[in-house]
C-alpha positions in Angstrom: 82.1 106.4 -69.3 84.9 103.8 -69.1 86.4 104.1 -72.6 90.2 104.1 -72.3 90.7 106.9 -74.8 88.6 109.4 -72.7 91.2 109.2 -69.9 93.5 111.4 -71.8 91.0 114.2 -72.2 89.0 116.7 -70.3 85.7 117.1 -72.0 82.5 119.2 -71.5 79.3 117.1 -71.7 77.1 120.1 -71.4 78.1 121.5 -74.9 77.2 118.6 -77.1 76.6 118.6 -80.9 75.6 115.6 -83.1 76.0 114.2 -86.6 76.5 111.2 -88.7 74.1 108.5 -89.8 70.8 109.0 -87.8 72.6 111.8 -85.9 73.9 109.0 -83.6 77.4 110.5 -83.1 77.6 112.8 -80.1 80.3 115.4 -80.3 81.9 117.1 -77.3 84.5 119.8 -77.0 87.6 118.5 -75.2 91.2 119.3 -74.3 94.2 117.0 -74.3 95.4 116.8 -70.7 99.1 116.5 -71.8 99.4 119.0 -74.7 96.5 121.2 -73.7 95.3 121.3 -77.3 91.6 121.7 -78.1 89.9 118.7 -79.8 86.5 117.3 -80.4 85.4 113.9 -79.0 83.1 111.8 -81.2 81.3 109.2 -79.2 78.6 106.7 -80.1 76.9 104.4 -77.6 75.6 101.0 -78.7 72.5 101.5 -76.6 71.5 104.6 -78.7 71.1 102.3 -81.8 67.7 100.5 -82.1 67.9 96.8 -81.6 66.6 96.1 -85.1 69.7 95.8 -87.1 72.0 97.1 -84.3 74.9 94.7 -85.0 74.7 95.1 -88.7 74.7 98.9 -88.5 77.6 98.9 -85.9 79.9 96.7 -88.0 79.0 97.7 -91.6 78.4 101.5 -91.1 79.6 102.9 -87.8 83.0 101.1 -87.6 83.6 101.4 -91.3 83.0 105.2 -91.1 85.5 105.7 -88.3 88.1 103.4 -89.9 88.1 105.0 -93.4 88.0 108.5 -91.8 91.2 107.7 -89.9 93.1 106.7 -93.0 92.2 109.8 -95.2 94.3 112.9 -95.1 93.0 116.1 -96.9 92.4 119.7 -95.8 88.7 119.3 -96.2 88.3 115.8 -94.7 87.7 115.8 -90.9 91.1 115.3 -89.3 91.3 112.4 -86.9 93.8 113.0 -84.1 93.4 109.7 -82.2 92.3 106.5 -83.8 88.9 104.9 -82.8 88.8 103.0 -79.5 86.0 100.5 -78.9 84.8 98.9 -75.8 81.7 96.9 -75.0 79.4 99.8 -74.9 80.8 102.6 -77.1 83.1 103.7 -79.8 85.2 106.9 -79.4 87.6 108.8 -81.6 89.2 112.3 -81.4 89.3 114.9 -84.1 90.3 118.5 -84.7 87.9 120.9 -83.0 84.5 121.3 -84.6 81.5 123.4 -83.5 78.7 121.2 -84.8 77.3 119.5 -87.9 75.6 121.5 -90.6 72.5 119.4 -89.8 72.5 120.9 -86.3 72.4 124.4 -87.7 69.6 123.5 -90.0 67.5 122.4 -87.0 68.2 118.7 -86.6 69.1 118.3 -82.9 68.7 114.6 -82.6 71.4 113.1 -80.5 71.8 116.3 -78.3 70.6 115.4 -74.8 68.1 117.8 -73.2 66.9 119.2 -76.6 63.6 118.0 -78.1 64.2 117.4 -81.8 62.1 119.8 -83.8 61.1 121.8 -80.8 60.0 125.4 -81.5 60.5 128.5 -79.5 57.8 131.1 -79.9 58.4 134.8 -79.7 57.2 138.1 -81.1 58.7 140.1 -83.9 59.0 143.9 -84.0 55.4 144.2 -85.2 54.0 142.3 -82.3 53.1 139.2 -84.4 53.9 135.8 -83.1 56.9 134.1 -84.7 58.3 130.6 -84.4 61.9 129.4 -84.8 63.5 126.0 -84.2 65.2 125.8 -80.8 68.9 125.1 -80.6 70.9 124.6 -77.4 72.4 127.8 -75.9 76.0 127.1 -77.0 74.8 126.8 -80.7 72.1 129.5 -80.8 74.5 132.3 -81.8 76.5 130.4 -84.4 76.3 132.4 -87.6 76.5 131.2 -91.2 76.3 133.6 -94.1 75.8 133.2 -97.9 79.6 133.7 -98.3 80.2 130.8 -95.8 77.9 128.6 -97.9 79.7 129.5 -101.0 83.1 128.8 -99.5 81.9 125.7 -97.8 80.5 124.2 -101.1 83.8 125.0 -102.8 85.7 123.1 -100.1 83.4 120.1 -100.4 83.8 120.1 -104.2 87.6 120.0 -103.7 87.2 117.3 -101.2 85.1 115.1 -103.5 87.6 115.7 -106.3 90.3 114.3 -104.0 88.2 111.3 -103.0 87.3 110.4 -106.6 90.8 110.9 -108.1 93.3 110.0 -105.4 91.1 107.9 -103.1 89.1 106.2 -105.9 86.2 106.4 -103.5 82.5 107.2 -103.8 81.2 108.9 -100.7 77.6 107.9 -101.1 76.1 110.0 -98.4 77.0 113.7 -98.9 74.5 115.4 -96.6 74.4 118.0 -93.8 74.7 115.3 -91.1 78.2 114.4 -92.4 79.4 118.0 -92.9 81.1 119.6 -89.9 82.0 123.3 -89.2 85.3 124.2 -87.5 85.6 127.3 -85.2 87.3 129.1 -88.2 84.4 128.4 -90.5 85.9 125.6 -92.6 83.6 122.8 -93.7 84.9 119.2 -93.2 83.5 116.1 -94.7 83.1 112.8 -92.8 80.6 110.0 -92.7 82.1 107.3 -94.9 79.9 104.4 -93.7 78.2 104.0 -97.1 81.3 104.7 -99.3 82.3 102.4 -102.1 85.5 101.9 -104.1 85.4 102.9 -107.7 88.4 102.8 -110.1 87.2 105.3 -112.6 84.6 108.0 -113.0 82.4 105.8 -115.1 82.8 102.6 -113.0 79.3 101.4 -111.9 79.3 99.8 -108.5 76.6 98.1 -106.4 76.0 100.3 -103.4 74.9 97.2 -101.4 72.1 99.1 -99.6 68.5 97.9 -99.3 66.3 100.9 -99.5 63.1 98.8 -98.8 60.2 98.6 -98.9 60.4 97.1 -95.4 57.9 94.7 -93.9 56.5 96.3 -90.7 53.8 93.8 -90.0 55.8 91.7 -87.6 57.2 94.5 -85.5 55.8 98.0 -85.1 58.3 100.8 -85.9 60.6 98.5 -87.9 60.7 100.9 -90.9 61.9 103.8 -88.8 64.6 101.8 -87.2 65.8 100.3 -90.5 65.9 103.7 -92.2 68.9 104.4 -89.9 70.8 101.8 -92.0 70.4 103.6 -95.3 71.4 107.1 -96.5 68.8 109.8 -96.3 66.5 109.6 -99.3 66.6 113.4 -100.0 70.4 113.2 -100.3 70.6 110.0 -102.3 71.0 109.7 -106.0 68.0 108.2 -107.8 70.1 105.4 -109.2 71.2 104.5 -105.7 67.7 104.1 -104.5 66.0 102.6 -107.6 68.8 100.4 -108.9 71.3 100.1 -106.0 74.1 101.5 -108.3 76.5 104.3 -108.0 79.0 106.3 -110.0 81.4 109.0 -108.8 79.3 111.8 -110.4 76.4 110.9 -108.0 78.3 112.5 -105.2 78.5 115.8 -107.1 74.8 115.6 -107.9 73.9 115.1 -104.2 76.0 118.1 -103.2 74.7 120.6 -105.8 71.1 119.7 -106.2 70.3 118.6 -102.7 72.6 120.5 -100.2 72.8 123.9 -101.9 69.3 124.1 -103.4 67.1 122.3 -100.9 68.7 123.0 -97.6 71.4 125.6 -97.5 70.3 128.5 -99.6 66.7 128.0 -98.5 67.5 128.2 -94.8 70.5 130.5 -94.7 70.4 134.2 -93.8 73.2 136.6 -92.8 72.1 136.3 -89.2 71.3 132.6 -88.6 70.2 129.8 -90.9 67.0 129.2 -88.9 65.8 132.8 -88.5 64.4 133.2 -92.0 
């Protein structure tokens, strides 16, 4: 990997995590060679993006995400330590240490090399019955998340959204587990600003500028799957956003409460591990 930014860091490629739109960002633990401080390295390679819409996704979503994240400063926004560095094949930036995305803990391992997304590991419970759990890489398998962690995490995200709406005058537009990162101390940090929009007030209605389809797949097989990378996940998108391409600030809160907490977090979280329920 010839990116100039990587020359300043030692990083472990064997302990990857992933996140962001389409889980395309790969995340590696690293250490600054000069200060010896621990960091996380966010890396996305152009070749990992499907050719259909690659240039558009790269310019309008990927680079926008990294650029806005670099400018924001808040305790619950992912802290960027080194600004994005782009070369012909990849985009890299460096952040405070994170363990993984919340989506990884909920079983989405796309973007992690050597792990089959959705793969299941079979075992037997204490009664001798077969049991199945989603398979995580070894360095993430023992990460624990409790109901108290979820409660504190949601509080941190609410405070973060309040900052974005009041001080940043920004609608996030894609509050989902793939854009929420866990630090080693258990804090939740929000990132993923590729679909964000400016909004002056709480009631300002803005055009999200996103085409949710339907997409014509007659000319090229698999086009729908590729183009879905260019839109926020439907389950975490406000109805107005999908049906009328419009957004208000309160849509972020609705996404957080009705989607994240009810659909994913409390359903999958136990005191031992979010996947062992």
